[in-house]
C-alpha positions in Angstrom: -14.4 48.1 61.7 -16.6 46.9 58.7 -20.3 47.3 59.4 -21.0 43.5 59.0 -18.4 42.7 61.7 -19.3 45.6 64.0 -22.3 43.9 65.6 -21.7 42.6 69.1 -21.6 38.8 69.6 -22.4 37.3 73.0 -19.2 35.2 73.2 -19.7 32.6 76.0 -17.3 29.8 75.2 -18.1 26.3 76.4 -16.6 25.1 79.6 -14.4 22.7 77.7 -12.7 25.6 75.7 -9.7 27.3 77.3 -8.7 30.7 75.7 -5.4 32.1 76.9 -3.3 35.1 75.9 0.2 33.9 75.2 1.7 37.2 73.9 4.2 37.5 76.6 5.3 33.9 76.2 6.1 34.5 72.5 7.8 37.9 73.0 11.3 36.5 72.9 10.8 34.4 69.8 12.8 35.4 66.7 9.6 35.8 64.7 7.6 37.8 67.3 8.0 41.0 65.2 6.0 43.2 67.7 2.8 41.4 67.5 -0.1 43.1 69.3 -1.7 39.9 70.6 -1.4 36.1 70.4 -4.2 33.9 71.6 -4.2 30.1 72.2 -7.4 28.2 72.2 -7.5 24.6 73.5 -10.5 22.2 73.8 -9.3 18.6 74.3 -12.9 17.4 74.4 -13.6 18.6 70.9 -10.0 18.2 69.5 -9.1 21.9 69.1 -5.7 23.4 69.4 -5.6 26.8 67.7 -3.5 29.9 67.7 -4.6 33.3 66.5 -1.9 35.9 65.9 -2.8 39.5 65.5 0.2 41.4 64.3 -1.2 44.9 63.6 -4.5 46.7 63.7 -3.1 50.1 62.8 -4.8 50.2 59.3 -7.9 48.3 60.4 -9.0 45.0 61.9 -6.5 42.2 61.3 -7.6 39.9 58.4 -5.9 36.6 57.7 -6.9 33.0 56.8 -7.1 30.0 59.1 -4.6 27.3 58.2 -5.4 23.7 59.3 -2.1 21.7 59.3 -0.7 18.8 61.3 2.3 20.7 62.8 4.7 18.4 64.6 4.7 20.6 67.7 2.8 23.6 69.1 6.1 25.5 68.7 6.2 24.8 65.0 2.6 26.1 64.8 3.4 29.2 66.7 6.5 30.0 64.4 4.3 29.5 61.3 1.5 31.7 62.5 3.8 34.5 63.6 5.5 34.6 60.2 2.2 34.4 58.3 0.6 37.1 60.5 3.4 39.5 59.9 3.3 38.8 56.2 -0.4 39.6 56.2 0.3 43.1 57.7 2.7 43.8 54.9 0.3 42.3 52.2 -2.6 44.5 53.3 -0.5 47.6 53.6 1.3 47.3 50.2 -2.1 46.5 48.6 -3.5 49.7 50.2 -6.3 47.9 52.0 -7.9 49.4 55.2 -6.9 46.3 57.1 -4.3 45.0 59.4 -2.6 41.6 59.5 -3.3 38.5 61.4 -3.4 34.7 60.9 -4.7 31.6 62.6 -3.6 28.0 62.6 -5.3 24.9 63.8 -3.1 22.0 64.7 -4.8 19.0 62.9 -4.7 16.9 59.8 -7.4 18.5 57.6 -8.2 15.0 56.1 -8.8 13.2 59.4 -8.9 15.7 62.3 -11.3 18.3 61.0 -14.6 17.6 62.6 -17.8 19.7 63.1 -17.1 19.6 66.8 -13.6 21.0 66.4 -14.8 23.7 64.1 -17.6 24.5 66.5 -15.1 25.0 69.3 -13.1 27.3 66.9 -16.1 29.5 66.2 -16.5 30.1 69.9 -12.9 31.2 70.0 -13.4 33.5 67.0 -16.5 35.0 68.5 -14.3 36.4 71.3 -12.2 38.3 68.7 -14.8 40.0 66.6 -13.4 43.5 67.2 -9.9 42.7 66.2 -9.7 39.7 63.9 -11.4 38.5 60.7 -10.6 35.2 59.2 -11.0 33.4 55.8 -9.9 30.2 54.0 -6.3 29.0 53.9 -4.5 25.6 53.5 -6.8 22.9 54.9 -9.9 25.1 55.1 -12.5 24.9 52.4 -15.3 27.2 51.3 -17.7 24.9 53.1 -15.7 25.3 56.3 -15.7 29.1 56.0 -19.5 29.0 55.5 -19.8 26.8 58.7 -17.8 29.3 60.7 -19.7 32.3 59.2 -23.1 30.8 60.2 -21.9 31.0 63.8 -19.8 34.1 64.1 -19.7 37.3 61.9 -15.9 37.8 61.7 -15.5 35.4 58.7 -15.1 36.5 55.1 -14.6 34.7 51.8 -17.9 32.8 52.1 -20.8 31.9 49.9 -22.9 34.3 51.9 -20.5 37.2 51.2 -20.3 36.3 47.5 -16.6 36.2 46.8 -16.4 32.4 46.7 -13.2 30.6 45.8 -10.2 33.0 46.0 -7.8 30.8 44.0 -8.6 32.1 40.5 -8.1 35.8 41.5 -5.0 34.9 43.4 -3.6 33.2 40.4 -4.5 36.2 38.2 -2.4 38.5 40.4 0.5 36.0 40.4 0.3 35.7 36.6 0.4 39.4 36.2 3.2 39.8 38.6 5.2 37.1 36.9 4.7 38.7 33.5 5.9 42.0 35.0 9.0 40.4 36.4 9.7 38.6 33.1 9.4 42.0 31.3 11.9 43.5 33.6 14.4 40.6 33.4 14.1 39.7 29.7 12.8 42.9 28.1 9.5 41.4 26.9 6.5 40.0 28.8 5.8 37.3 26.3 5.8 33.8 27.9 5.8 31.8 24.7 8.5 29.3 25.0 9.7 30.4 28.4 10.6 27.6 30.8 8.7 28.0 34.1 9.1 25.6 37.1 6.0 25.5 39.2 6.3 24.0 42.7 2.9 23.0 44.0 -0.3 22.2 42.1 -2.9 23.1 44.6 -5.8 25.3 43.7 -3.7 28.4 43.0 -0.8 26.6 41.4 -3.1 24.7 39.1 -4.9 27.9 38.1 -1.6 29.6 37.4 -0.5 26.6 35.2 -3.6 27.0 33.2 -2.8 30.7 32.5 0.9 30.0 31.8 0.1 27.1 29.5 -2.4 29.3 27.6 0.3 31.9 27.2 2.7 29.3 25.6 5.0 28.7 28.5 6.9 25.3 28.8 6.1 24.0 32.3 8.1 21.8 34.7 5.9 20.8 37.7 6.1 19.0 40.9 3.7 18.3 43.8 3.5 15.7 46.7 0.3 14.5 45.1 1.5 12.4 42.2 -2.0 12.4 40.7 -2.0 16.2 40.3 1.4 15.9 38.6 0.2 13.3 36.1 -2.8 15.4 35.4 -0.6 18.4 34.7 1.5 16.3 32.3 -1.6 15.4 30.4 -3.3 18.7 30.6 -0.4 21.1 30.0 2.2 18.9 28.3 4.3 19.6 31.4 7.6 17.9 32.3 7.5 16.4 35.8 10.2 16.3 38.4 10.7 15.2 41.9 9.8 17.6 44.7 13.4 17.9 45.8 14.6 18.6 42.3 12.3 21.5 41.3 14.5 24.3 42.6 17.4 23.1 40.5 15.2 22.5 37.4 16.5 24.0 34.1 14.1 26.9 34.0 13.9 30.7 33.4 11.3 31.3 36.1 10.8 29.6 39.4 7.2 29.8 40.7 6.9 28.6 44.3 3.2 27.8 44.9 3.4 25.4 47.9 4.4 26.1 51.5 6.9 28.8 52.5 10.6 28.9 53.4 11.8 27.3 50.2 14.4 30.0 49.4 17.2 29.8 51.8 21.0 29.8 52.2 21.0 26.1 51.3 18.7 26.2 48.2 19.4 29.6 46.6 22.9 28.6 45.3 21.3 25.8 43.2 18.6 27.9 41.5 19.0 28.0 37.7 16.0 30.4 37.2 16.8 34.1 37.1 13.2 35.2 38.1 11.3 34.1 41.2 7.6 34.8 41.1 5.0 32.6 42.8 2.0 32.3 45.1 3.5 30.8 48.2 3.6 32.9 51.4 6.9 33.6 53.1 9.0 32.2 50.3 12.2 33.5 51.8 13.3 31.5 54.8 14.8 34.7 56.2 14.7 38.4 55.1 18.4 38.3 54.3 17.7 35.7 51.6 16.6 38.5 49.4 20.2 39.6 49.3 21.3 36.2 48.4 19.0 36.2 45.4 20.1 39.7 44.4 23.8 38.7 44.6 23.1 35.9 42.1 21.3 38.2 39.7 17.9 36.6 40.4 14.9 39.0 40.3 12.5 38.4 43.1 8.9 39.5 42.9 7.9 39.9 46.6 5.4 37.2 47.4 3.1 39.2 49.6 2.4 41.7 46.8 1.8 39.4 43.8 -0.2 36.8 45.8 -2.4 39.5 47.3 -5.3 38.7 45.0 -6.9 36.3 47.5 -6.8 38.9 50.2 -8.1 41.6 47.9 -11.0 39.3 46.9 -12.1 38.4 50.4 -11.6 42.0 51.6 -14.0 43.1 49.0 -16.8 41.5 50.9 -16.2 44.0 53.7 -16.8 47.0 51.4 -19.8 49.2 52.3 -21.7 48.2 49.2 -20.8 44.5 49.5 -18.8 42.3 47.2 -18.1 43.6 43.7 -16.2 41.2 41.5 -15.2 43.7 38.9 -13.9 46.1 41.5 -11.8 43.2 43.1 -10.3 42.3 39.7 -9.6 46.0 39.0 -7.7 46.2 42.3 -5.7 43.0 41.4 -4.7 44.6 38.1 -2.9 47.3 40.0 -0.3 44.7 41.2 2.0 45.2 38.2 2.0 49.0 38.8 3.2 48.5 42.4 5.7 45.9 41.4 7.2 48.1 38.7 7.5 50.8 41.3 9.4 48.4 43.5 11.7 47.3 40.7 12.4 50.9 39.8 13.2 51.9 43.4 15.4 48.9 43.9 17.4 49.8 40.9 17.7 53.4 42.0 18.8 52.6 45.6 20.6 49.4 45.2 18.3 47.8 47.8 16.7 44.4 47.3 13.1 44.2 46.0 12.2 42.6 49.3 13.6 45.5 51.3 11.9 48.0 49.0 8.5 46.3 49.3 8.7 46.1 53.1 9.7 49.8 53.3 6.7 50.8 51.2 4.4 48.8 53.4 5.9 50.1 56.6 5.7 53.7 55.3 2.0 53.4 54.9 1.6 51.9 58.4 3.7 54.6 59.9 1.7 57.3 58.2 -1.6 55.9 59.5 -0.1 55.6 63.0 1.0 59.3 62.9 -2.5 60.3 61.8 -4.1 58.3 64.6 -1.8 59.8 67.2 -2.5 63.3 65.9 -6.2 62.7 66.2 -6.0 61.3 69.7 
């Protein structure tokens, strides 16, 4: 446990806050994936419905952002948090970080339902999990929100206090480097000049990635549900715009999913024109077997939880003994192409998909740590 998180917090939730372990209730779900613990927090008085999923603490405390999103049902929220949490375990392991995987979701519209009272209730829930879970920003949660949480409970990173700040630029840097590595493998050169790249999603990371791609000479096709962002990209990058439901079939060499997950599926993969997939979105594959569908079509997939690990690497750097070191964080991100090349090589040697190889490498590290722990017990 990092020293900053180690200190004990007197966690006495308000009477209106109910915290309940729902691990057994989730055990039969398709996405359960052997989670260690799943906790539901509800406070009707202050408008909180939150789920914290702790997938693994074998390598260290579980680290994962808190996503604020208006899920239609609690079941939808649970499915999302389980998939994201498992992905964080793989992301931390393949990035060789001393951390496990977890995630949290709050069921609310971040534009209208995110109140100080709701966040206050959430900090009380977090304070009961200081030994096992550390959180940070995610969709719907800002740096100001993370600072609000950190002022009230120590198990929050990616804050102004910690020094890492906005993780989007460093996340985009890792995706950019991973994309170039995949382009090198597919086309024999990592030059992006004139390459057609379809970017789905123009949030903070997607926009930063577009800046880098445009500077490298790529021709961009973009989409986003926010039409103002799309028009800005047309002006700023000379991008061609397309409708959200047409981006997957856009005439492009590379498809960069940078919005929400599950976009690559049995239904969408047949329509892809790109021969490389490399983007920042989490859980781009609707199901693990979709990696085989990509491979069968000759599409090279850069595993998302590797190339989008820059944000995790950045916020994790706050937990280092000497505190946050930006240069060290960027140096760690620059190792992403090395690991990705290793994955590509192993996939070619074994005939496995890049998704299967990435998962095997991550699970090998977790298994080695577990054997070491058991030997020491």
